[in-house]
Backbone as CSV, one residue per row, in Angstrom:
resi,resn,N_x,N_y,N_z,CA_x,CA_y,CA_z,C_x,C_y,C_z
1,MET,21.277,198.973,-246.099,21.589,199.229,-244.691,22.997,198.760,-244.327
2,LEU,23.546,197.847,-245.139,24.861,197.300,-244.836,25.925,198.386,-244.759
3,THR,25.854,199.345,-245.666,26.882,200.376,-245.713,26.670,201.465,-244.673
4,ALA,25.606,201.357,-243.885,25.322,202.351,-242.839,25.660,201.824,-241.452
5,GLU,26.307,200.676,-241.377,26.544,200.053,-240.077,27.428,200.907,-239.170
6,THR,28.380,201.633,-239.741,29.236,202.490,-238.918,28.424,203.596,-238.271
7,ILE,27.564,204.250,-239.054,26.739,205.338,-238.522,25.779,204.807,-237.467
8,ILE,25.127,203.695,-237.758,24.212,203.093,-236.788,24.964,202.725,-235.509
9,GLY,26.146,202.156,-235.677,26.957,201.775,-234.523,27.309,202.962,-233.643
10,LYS,27.656,204.082,-234.263,28.013,205.279,-233.488,26.816,205.829,-232.722
11,VAL,25.654,205.855,-233.356,24.459,206.379,-232.690,24.036,205.448,-231.552
12,VAL,24.074,204.142,-231.787,23.697,203.186,-230.742,24.665,203.266,-229.561
13,THR,25.945,203.375,-229.847,26.946,203.521,-228.782,26.669,204.782,-227.963
14,PHE,26.362,205.860,-228.645,26.058,207.124,-227.978,24.842,206.978,-227.073
15,VAL,23.791,206.338,-227.580,22.578,206.118,-226.789,22.893,205.294,-225.544
16,ALA,23.648,204.218,-225.710,23.974,203.345,-224.578,24.786,204.080,-223.517
17,GLN,25.742,204.883,-223.952,26.579,205.621,-223.005,25.762,206.608,-222.182
18,LYS,24.877,207.334,-222.835,24.083,208.347,-222.134,23.004,207.708,-221.249
19,ALA,22.398,206.649,-221.737,21.312,206.014,-220.992,21.801,205.369,-219.701
20,ALA,23.038,204.904,-219.682,23.565,204.169,-218.530,23.490,204.973,-217.236
21,SER,23.668,206.285,-217.315,23.689,207.105,-216.106,22.301,207.574,-215.673
22,ARG,21.275,207.247,-216.465,19.933,207.764,-216.185,18.948,206.679,-215.724
23,ILE,19.238,205.451,-216.039,18.270,204.375,-215.825,17.969,204.131,-214.351
24,PHE,18.980,204.211,-213.488,18.815,203.831,-212.079,17.752,204.658,-211.369
25,SER,17.497,205.881,-211.833,16.565,206.772,-211.138,15.122,206.641,-211.631
26,LEU,14.866,205.757,-212.586,13.520,205.615,-213.139,12.614,204.809,-212.209
27,ALA,11.323,205.149,-212.204,10.336,204.360,-211.467,10.159,203.007,-212.133
28,SER,9.637,202.035,-211.394,9.550,200.661,-211.872,8.834,200.530,-213.218
29,ASP,7.645,201.161,-213.349,6.900,201.022,-214.599,7.619,201.697,-215.754
30,LYS,8.309,202.792,-215.459,9.072,203.488,-216.500,10.282,202.671,-216.936
31,ARG,10.895,201.983,-215.971,12.065,201.156,-216.279,11.690,200.067,-217.285
32,LYS,10.545,199.447,-217.075,10.131,198.354,-217.959,9.923,198.838,-219.396
33,LYS,9.293,199.986,-219.514,9.015,200.501,-220.850,10.288,200.955,-221.561
34,ALA,11.173,201.583,-220.809,12.453,201.988,-221.386,13.280,200.760,-221.765
35,CYS,13.226,199.754,-220.894,13.966,198.517,-221.153,13.502,197.854,-222.431
36,ARG,12.188,197.846,-222.668,11.664,197.199,-223.863,12.190,197.869,-225.136
37,ALA,12.217,199.195,-225.144,12.696,199.914,-226.321,14.173,199.610,-226.572
38,LEU,14.976,199.584,-225.507,16.405,199.296,-225.661,16.640,197.843,-226.060
39,THR,15.808,196.937,-225.533,15.927,195.527,-225.907,15.630,195.326,-227.390
40,LYS,14.591,195.983,-227.885,14.269,195.880,-229.307,15.378,196.478,-230.163
41,LEU,15.981,197.553,-229.670,17.115,198.135,-230.391,18.258,197.128,-230.476
42,TYR,18.483,196.413,-229.373,19.541,195.390,-229.375,19.273,194.325,-230.431
43,TYR,18.037,193.857,-230.520,17.711,192.815,-231.492,17.785,193.333,-232.925
44,CYS,17.523,194.612,-233.124,17.713,195.206,-234.454,19.184,195.166,-234.860
45,VAL,20.042,195.549,-233.917,21.480,195.517,-234.176,21.941,194.086,-234.411
46,GLN,21.416,193.156,-233.610,21.766,191.743,-233.763,21.365,191.216,-235.138
47,ALA,20.184,191.584,-235.611,19.718,191.120,-236.920,20.628,191.615,-238.034
48,LEU,21.056,192.860,-237.939,21.950,193.415,-238.957,23.317,192.746,-238.900
49,ASP,23.787,192.462,-237.694,25.059,191.756,-237.538,24.957,190.333,-238.083
50,ASP,23.835,189.672,-237.845,23.646,188.297,-238.323,23.695,188.216,-239.850
51,VAL,22.997,189.134,-240.523,22.969,189.072,-241.983,24.343,189.431,-242.556
52,THR,25.065,190.303,-241.880,26.428,190.630,-242.327,27.327,189.400,-242.218
53,GLU,27.216,188.687,-241.101,27.979,187.457,-240.926,27.609,186.430,-241.990
54,SER,26.322,186.343,-242.329,25.874,185.397,-243.357,26.476,185.731,-244.722
55,ILE,26.586,187.017,-245.014,27.177,187.430,-246.292,28.642,187.005,-246.357
56,PHE,29.375,187.236,-245.283,30.784,186.815,-245.255,30.895,185.294,-245.394
57,HIS,30.041,184.567,-244.697,30.089,183.104,-244.734,29.765,182.576,-246.133
58,THR,28.715,183.132,-246.757,28.325,182.672,-248.090,29.393,183.013,-249.124
59,ALA,29.973,184.199,-249.005,31.045,184.583,-249.927,32.218,183.626,-249.814
60,SER,32.528,183.226,-248.583,33.618,182.279,-248.363,33.308,180.918,-248.991
61,SER,32.032,180.508,-248.935,31.627,179.223,-249.508,31.728,179.221,-251.033
62,PHE,31.440,180.375,-251.656,31.475,180.470,-253.111,32.882,180.725,-253.655
63,ARG,33.759,181.204,-252.808,35.071,181.647,-253.276,35.924,180.458,-253.731
64,SER,36.555,180.621,-254.870,37.502,179.619,-255.367,38.447,180.287,-256.335
65,THR,39.522,179.605,-256.673,40.507,180.177,-257.604,39.925,180.301,-259.006
66,LYS,38.919,179.480,-259.328,38.322,179.534,-260.657,37.348,180.704,-260.809
67,THR,36.579,180.958,-259.782,35.546,181.987,-259.895,36.023,183.358,-259.429
68,GLY,36.865,183.411,-258.407,37.364,184.683,-257.920,36.408,185.395,-256.972
69,GLU,36.857,186.570,-256.522,36.140,187.320,-255.495,34.788,187.843,-255.970
70,ALA,34.725,188.316,-257.201,33.497,188.933,-257.708,32.332,187.946,-257.716
71,PHE,32.562,186.741,-258.207,31.513,185.726,-258.251,31.006,185.412,-256.852
72,ALA,31.935,185.329,-255.906,31.568,184.998,-254.526,30.711,186.093,-253.901
73,VAL,31.112,187.345,-254.085,30.395,188.459,-253.463,29.029,188.660,-254.110
74,MET,28.952,188.548,-255.425,27.671,188.720,-256.123,26.661,187.677,-255.653
75,ASN,27.081,186.447,-255.535,26.181,185.396,-255.067,25.797,185.590,-253.606
76,ALA,26.753,186.015,-252.794,26.469,186.215,-251.375,25.425,187.311,-251.175
77,LEU,25.571,188.415,-251.888,24.616,189.509,-251.760,23.254,189.111,-252.322
78,ASN,23.256,188.434,-253.450,21.992,188.012,-254.051,21.233,187.060,-253.120
79,ASN,21.953,186.162,-252.482,21.322,185.176,-251.599,20.731,185.799,-250.333
80,HIS,21.262,186.950,-249.923,20.854,187.510,-248.629,20.169,188.867,-248.744
81,MET,19.778,189.249,-249.948,19.109,190.547,-250.112,17.825,190.640,-249.291
82,HIS,17.077,189.545,-249.246,15.826,189.558,-248.499,16.081,189.759,-247.005
83,GLU,17.117,189.123,-246.479,17.448,189.269,-245.059,17.926,190.683,-244.747
84,VAL,18.665,191.281,-245.689,19.094,192.666,-245.512,17.872,193.579,-245.424
85,ALA,16.889,193.334,-246.293,15.666,194.141,-246.281,14.911,193.981,-244.971
86,LEU,14.833,192.754,-244.458,14.128,192.516,-243.194,14.817,193.227,-242.032
87,ALA,16.149,193.142,-241.989,16.900,193.808,-240.921,16.729,195.323,-241.016
88,SER,16.713,195.851,-242.227,16.529,197.291,-242.428,15.153,197.726,-241.932
89,ASN,14.132,196.943,-242.267,12.768,197.290,-241.862,12.589,197.245,-240.348
90,MET,13.339,196.365,-239.676,13.261,196.318,-238.214,13.667,197.663,-237.614
91,PHE,14.732,198.254,-238.136,15.174,199.555,-237.648,14.134,200.631,-237.926
92,ILE,13.596,200.620,-239.127,12.616,201.637,-239.501,11.360,201.529,-238.640
93,ASP,10.900,200.300,-238.421,9.686,200.080,-237.626,9.868,200.472,-236.161
94,LEU,11.102,200.418,-235.675,11.363,200.710,-234.264,11.362,202.204,-233.965
95,GLY,11.461,203.039,-234.984,11.689,204.466,-234.786,10.808,205.128,-233.742
96,HIS,9.490,204.961,-233.848,8.564,205.642,-232.940,8.709,205.128,-231.514
97,GLU,8.800,203.819,-231.360,8.899,203.254,-230.006,10.239,203.576,-229.362
98,LEU,11.310,203.567,-230.157,12.625,203.886,-229.602,12.646,205.318,-229.085
99,ARG,12.097,206.212,-229.863,12.071,207.616,-229.427,11.256,207.760,-228.143
100,ALA,10.114,207.066,-228.080,9.274,207.142,-226.887,9.963,206.535,-225.673
101,GLY,10.688,205.434,-225.880,11.414,204.807,-224.781,12.541,205.681,-224.262
102,LEU,13.259,206.325,-225.175,14.336,207.222,-224.763,13.793,208.482,-224.101
103,GLU,12.583,208.892,-224.479,11.951,210.050,-223.859,11.760,209.804,-222.366
104,ILE,11.504,208.552,-221.991,11.360,208.190,-220.576,12.695,208.340,-219.854
105,ILE,13.760,207.918,-220.524,15.083,207.941,-219.903,15.640,209.356,-219.836
106,ASP,15.567,210.064,-220.955,16.179,211.388,-221.051,15.611,212.077,-222.293
107,PRO,14.754,213.087,-222.122,14.149,213.754,-223.285,15.168,214.305,-224.276
108,ALA,16.279,214.806,-223.758,17.311,215.332,-224.664,17.937,214.207,-225.475
109,LEU,18.100,213.043,-224.848,18.665,211.900,-225.551,17.712,211.389,-226.623
110,ALA,16.412,211.463,-226.333,15.422,210.995,-227.310,15.536,211.746,-228.626
111,GLN,15.993,212.980,-228.557,16.116,213.775,-229.771,17.165,213.214,-230.733
112,CYS,18.064,212.374,-230.219,19.105,211.838,-231.108,18.511,210.904,-232.147
113,CYS,17.274,210.437,-231.915,16.616,209.622,-232.932,16.461,210.398,-234.226
114,ASP,16.386,211.727,-234.099,16.273,212.543,-235.301,17.494,212.395,-236.194
115,ALA,18.634,212.040,-235.581,19.844,211.860,-236.374,19.716,210.688,-237.336
116,LEU,18.804,209.742,-237.007,18.583,208.602,-237.888,17.278,208.698,-238.662
117,TYR,16.234,209.181,-237.997,14.895,209.079,-238.579,14.366,210.374,-239.185
118,VAL,14.941,211.513,-238.803,14.418,212.771,-239.332,15.555,213.563,-239.962
119,SER,16.232,214.386,-239.176,17.303,215.245,-239.654,16.871,215.936,-240.939
120,LYS,17.773,216.112,-241.886,17.423,216.770,-243.140,16.959,215.771,-244.193
121,PHE,17.056,214.497,-243.873,16.534,213.466,-244.752,16.335,212.206,-243.927
122,ASP,15.452,211.345,-244.390,15.164,210.116,-243.654,16.271,209.108,-243.946
123,PHE,17.287,209.131,-243.106,18.499,208.368,-243.363,18.231,206.870,-243.474
124,LEU,17.521,206.309,-242.516,17.330,204.865,-242.504,16.482,204.383,-243.678
125,THR,15.453,205.146,-244.039,14.642,204.749,-245.189,15.468,204.795,-246.465
126,GLU,16.282,205.834,-246.581,17.137,205.933,-247.763,18.108,204.762,-247.839
127,MET,18.742,204.431,-246.712,19.748,203.377,-246.721,19.136,201.986,-246.813
128,SER,17.829,201.856,-246.568,17.181,200.553,-246.745,17.120,200.173,-248.218
129,ARG,17.336,201.148,-249.083,17.364,200.894,-250.530,18.785,200.964,-251.072
130,SER,19.747,200.655,-250.233,21.149,200.829,-250.621,21.694,199.668,-251.446
131,LEU,20.942,198.580,-251.572,21.410,197.386,-252.271,20.397,197.007,-253.344
132,GLU,20.755,197.185,-254.620,19.791,196.947,-255.690,20.458,196.296,-256.905
133,TRP,19.686,195.425,-257.554,20.117,194.848,-258.825,19.853,195.851,-259.949
134,ASN,20.797,195.921,-260.882,20.606,196.693,-262.111,20.765,195.711,-263.273
135,ARG,19.675,195.393,-263.937,19.691,194.385,-264.998,19.526,195.018,-266.383
136,SER,19.879,196.286,-266.497,19.688,196.980,-267.772,20.702,196.557,-268.832
137,GLY,21.840,196.060,-268.429,22.865,195.652,-269.392,22.773,194.178,-269.737
138,LYS,23.806,193.693,-270.443,23.852,192.273,-270.807,23.900,191.408,-269.565
139,GLU,24.764,191.773,-268.655,24.898,191.035,-267.399,24.477,191.926,-266.239
140,GLY,23.814,191.338,-265.285,23.322,192.110,-264.153,24.456,192.663,-263.300
141,ARG,24.191,193.789,-262.671,25.129,194.407,-261.746,24.397,194.687,-260.438
142,ILE,25.155,194.744,-259.371,24.583,195.149,-258.081,25.128,196.530,-257.750
143,VAL,24.221,197.456,-257.539,24.596,198.825,-257.196,24.451,198.997,-255.690
144,ILE,25.539,199.391,-255.046,25.549,199.585,-253.601,25.695,201.069,-253.313
145,LYS,24.658,201.648,-252.744,24.680,203.075,-252.426,25.391,203.280,-251.096
146,MET,26.361,204.177,-251.090,27.071,204.514,-249.864,26.415,205.730,-249.216
147,PRO,26.464,205.851,-247.880,25.874,207.026,-247.225,26.505,208.315,-247.743
148,SER,25.663,209.300,-248.042,26.182,210.583,-248.522,26.674,211.454,-247.375
149,ARG,26.295,211.067,-246.153,26.738,211.812,-244.976,27.211,210.854,-243.894
150,THR,27.914,211.407,-242.931,28.387,210.599,-241.812,28.211,211.406,-240.534
151,VAL,28.504,210.813,-239.417,28.365,211.497,-238.128,29.499,211.031,-237.217
152,GLU,30.017,211.948,-236.427,31.086,211.644,-235.486,30.569,211.800,-234.064
153,SER,31.217,211.123,-233.122,30.771,211.157,-231.734,30.794,212.579,-231.175
154,GLU,31.767,213.394,-231.611,31.840,214.772,-231.133,30.606,215.571,-231.553
155,MET,30.104,215.283,-232.756,28.918,215.992,-233.252,27.682,215.574,-232.464
156,LEU,27.608,214.292,-232.117,26.489,213.818,-231.303,26.534,214.437,-229.904
157,GLU,27.722,214.519,-229.335,27.870,215.123,-228.012,27.449,216.587,-228.042
158,ARG,27.845,217.295,-229.085,27.489,218.707,-229.184,25.975,218.872,-229.357
159,GLY,25.385,218.013,-230.171,23.941,218.073,-230.362,23.183,217.800,-229.079
160,TYR,23.659,216.825,-228.324,23.018,216.496,-227.047,23.128,217.666,-226.075
161,ALA,24.306,218.271,-225.979,24.513,219.378,-225.045,23.611,220.564,-225.389
162,GLU,23.501,220.881,-226.662,22.657,222.007,-227.082,21.182,221.722,-226.799
163,THR,20.772,220.480,-227.036,19.382,220.107,-226.781,19.075,220.132,-225.289
164,LEU,20.003,219.635,-224.472,19.823,219.620,-223.016,19.708,221.042,-222.471
165,GLU,20.534,221.945,-222.975,20.479,223.338,-222.528,19.126,223.963,-222.872
166,ALA,18.609,223.635,-224.035,17.309,224.175,-224.450,16.204,223.676,-223.518
167,TYR,16.252,222.407,-223.171,15.258,221.855,-222.247,15.345,222.534,-220.879
168,GLN,16.548,222.764,-220.424,16.735,223.381,-219.116,16.224,224.819,-219.096
169,ARG,16.204,225.461,-220.239,15.656,226.814,-220.352,14.142,226.796,-220.550
170,GLY,13.579,225.600,-220.639,12.144,225.474,-220.847,11.720,225.694,-222.273
171,GLU,12.651,225.562,-223.199,12.360,225.781,-224.606,12.147,224.452,-225.315
172,LYS,11.369,224.472,-226.381,11.191,223.284,-227.193,12.468,223.060,-227.983
173,ALA,13.007,221.873,-227.884,14.322,221.612,-228.478,14.210,220.774,-229.741
174,TYR,15.066,221.080,-230.668,15.180,220.288,-231.889,16.643,219.877,-232.041
175,TRP,16.821,218.603,-232.379,18.190,218.122,-232.549,18.850,218.863,-233.703
176,PRO,19.991,219.504,-233.457,20.640,220.248,-234.528,21.195,219.316,-235.603
177,ASP,21.529,219.867,-236.727,22.064,219.073,-237.826,23.420,218.504,-237.427
178,THR,23.495,217.195,-237.305,24.722,216.551,-236.826,25.508,215.868,-237.940
179,TRP,25.088,216.076,-239.173,25.709,215.344,-240.273,26.875,216.095,-240.900
180,ALA,27.833,215.344,-241.368,28.942,215.876,-242.152,28.963,215.133,-243.483
181,GLU,29.453,215.779,-244.495,29.518,215.139,-245.799,30.506,213.967,-245.758
182,SER,30.109,212.850,-246.334,30.975,211.673,-246.366,32.006,211.791,-247.481
183,THR,33.181,211.250,-247.220,34.238,211.262,-248.242,34.219,209.998,-249.092
184,GLU,33.330,209.055,-248.761,33.254,207.824,-249.532,32.575,208.094,-250.878
185,PRO,32.902,207.284,-251.896,32.213,207.441,-253.182,30.722,207.179,-253.011
186,PRO,29.885,207.803,-253.841,28.428,207.678,-253.665,27.900,206.267,-253.864
187,GLU,28.600,205.453,-254.627,28.133,204.089,-254.841,29.278,203.187,-255.284
188,ILE,29.073,201.895,-255.116,30.008,200.873,-255.603,29.240,199.999,-256.586
189,ILE,29.808,199.785,-257.744,29.183,198.936,-258.752,29.882,197.582,-258.743
190,LEU,29.136,196.530,-258.439,29.691,195.183,-258.433,29.240,194.436,-259.683
191,THR,30.169,193.763,-260.334,29.865,192.933,-261.493,30.418,191.532,-261.245
192,TRP,30.183,190.640,-262.193,30.647,189.265,-262.040,32.153,189.135,-262.286
193,GLU,32.798,190.205,-262.767,34.206,190.104,-263.131,35.107,191.111,-262.432
194,ASP,34.538,192.107,-261.788,35.352,193.143,-261.152,35.748,192.690,-259.747
195,HIS,36.852,191.970,-259.677,37.303,191.409,-258.397,37.791,192.497,-257.438
196,ALA,38.374,193.567,-257.979,38.881,194.653,-257.130,37.730,195.347,-256.396
197,ALA,36.635,195.613,-257.123,35.476,196.264,-256.496,34.865,195.361,-255.434
198,ALA,34.824,194.057,-255.704,34.266,193.109,-254.743,35.110,193.063,-253.469
199,ALA,36.432,193.043,-253.645,37.322,193.007,-252.491,37.224,194.298,-251.684
200,GLU,37.098,195.420,-252.390,36.952,196.710,-251.709,35.664,196.750,-250.886
201,PHE,34.579,196.223,-251.453,33.314,196.206,-250.731,33.415,195.357,-249.469
202,LEU,34.014,194.169,-249.581,34.140,193.302,-248.413,34.970,193.949,-247.310
203,GLN,36.026,194.662,-247.712,36.855,195.332,-246.718,36.078,196.429,-246.006
204,ARG,35.320,197.191,-246.764,34.513,198.247,-246.154,33.440,197.653,-245.242
205,LEU,32.852,196.552,-245.690,31.825,195.902,-244.878,32.422,195.398,-243.569
206,ALA,33.648,194.889,-243.620,34.319,194.429,-242.405,34.561,195.595,-241.443
207,ASP,34.960,196.747,-241.993,35.190,197.930,-241.158,33.881,198.408,-240.531
208,HIS,32.812,198.443,-241.339,31.506,198.858,-240.840,31.044,197.921,-239.727
209,ARG,31.249,196.631,-239.947,30.736,195.645,-238.994,31.428,195.759,-237.639
210,LYS,32.718,196.080,-237.635,33.429,196.209,-236.368,32.779,197.268,-235.482
211,CYS,32.401,198.382,-236.077,31.741,199.441,-235.311,30.394,198.966,-234.797
212,LEU,29.680,198.201,-235.611,28.372,197.683,-235.209,28.506,196.686,-234.061
213,VAL,29.503,195.814,-234.136,29.724,194.815,-233.088,30.085,195.489,-231.765
214,ASP,30.896,196.535,-231.816,31.260,197.270,-230.599,30.018,197.883,-229.951
215,ALA,29.130,198.430,-230.794,27.895,199.034,-230.278,26.990,197.973,-229.659
216,LYS,26.907,196.827,-230.303,26.073,195.741,-229.788,26.579,195.272,-228.421
217,LYS,27.874,195.174,-228.275,28.458,194.753,-227.004,28.128,195.752,-225.899
218,MET,28.233,197.038,-226.201,27.943,198.059,-225.194,26.472,198.045,-224.806
219,LEU,25.593,197.872,-225.793,24.158,197.827,-225.513,23.804,196.593,-224.700
220,ARG,24.455,195.477,-225.005,24.207,194.245,-224.253,24.618,194.417,-222.791
221,GLU,25.752,195.052,-222.560,26.216,195.286,-221.193,25.271,196.219,-220.446
222,LEU,24.754,197.233,-221.152,23.792,198.146,-220.542,22.558,197.389,-220.062
223,LEU,22.035,196.509,-220.895,20.837,195.754,-220.550,21.100,194.758,-219.421
224,SER,22.197,194.045,-219.499,22.475,192.994,-218.516,22.799,193.551,-217.128
225,LYS,23.400,194.729,-217.072,23.826,195.289,-215.787,22.750,196.142,-215.122
226,ASN,21.757,196.590,-215.870,20.813,197.563,-215.319,19.372,197.076,-215.224
227,PHE,19.069,195.908,-215.817,17.685,195.454,-215.814,17.581,194.010,-215.332
228,THR,16.454,193.698,-214.713,16.186,192.341,-214.252,15.598,191.516,-215.399
229,VAL,15.477,190.215,-215.177,14.873,189.338,-216.180,13.430,189.754,-216.436
230,ASP,12.699,190.086,-215.372,11.305,190.512,-215.532,11.194,191.747,-216.414
231,GLU,12.105,192.680,-216.216,12.083,193.902,-217.022,12.456,193.615,-218.472
232,LEU,13.389,192.715,-218.678,13.805,192.366,-220.039,12.706,191.638,-220.803
233,LEU,11.844,190.933,-220.061,10.774,190.165,-220.701,9.454,190.926,-220.738
234,PHE,9.442,192.154,-220.304,8.204,192.929,-220.247,7.702,193.243,-221.655
235,GLN,6.514,192.709,-221.983,5.948,192.930,-223.317,4.438,193.153,-223.271
236,THR,3.856,193.433,-222.121,2.402,193.480,-222.017,1.790,194.707,-222.663
237,ASP,2.551,195.775,-222.798,2.034,197.011,-223.379,2.860,197.338,-224.602
238,SER,2.225,197.320,-225.753,2.981,197.533,-226.997,3.323,198.993,-227.244
239,HIS,2.822,199.901,-226.371,3.088,201.319,-226.558,3.921,201.821,-225.386
240,SER,5.209,201.990,-225.605,6.112,202.330,-224.505,5.857,203.724,-223.952
241,TYR,5.154,204.565,-224.712,4.927,205.930,-224.266,3.683,206.051,-223.403
242,ARG,2.903,204.963,-223.205,1.702,205.030,-222.375,1.985,204.596,-220.954
């Protein structure tokens, strides 16, 4: 999931931007249910940001002139693989409730969940397996799968507009294919001695994280400006669509 932070960040930013103009008109009970879904989305983003920060911190702790970048990155990833898996599963588990919560806010917006959970492949499930040990050789390697596709804000806007028009015509709408082929290599192979690959991975992770942090900030502002404490703490009904 680490290498998907840019895509997740773009989709979350898109959701926050569109939801901001729709929330004020919701009835009280609907507001609470929509708020819960967005709050859980925020904590999913926070969990992914936390584990990314932990990887950078651990790599910094291991780094020295004797061991070099590769040793630091390999240990950092190995130490936090379980946390990466937990953060990934949080996103996957949220899928149904997030879609139901967005359906309350804007049915056309709810379709954007397909960009992560359905589309032509289950993106989040695939990317939850993006970090794996390969121990087939003498020394273990970590294989990092990069997203095979990407998405741009213009594509999300176009998908939303087409879906909204379909709803207005009374037609059943399906989110159009919003993916573009990624130009990144399909995977990065990290070893205990390849310092260049380790440095490249850290740089990419830093770029991915910036997009994720921007999305988290926007989502936090959406929640703080549009919902009360009571709405933010609403947890009595575990099914936001009821």
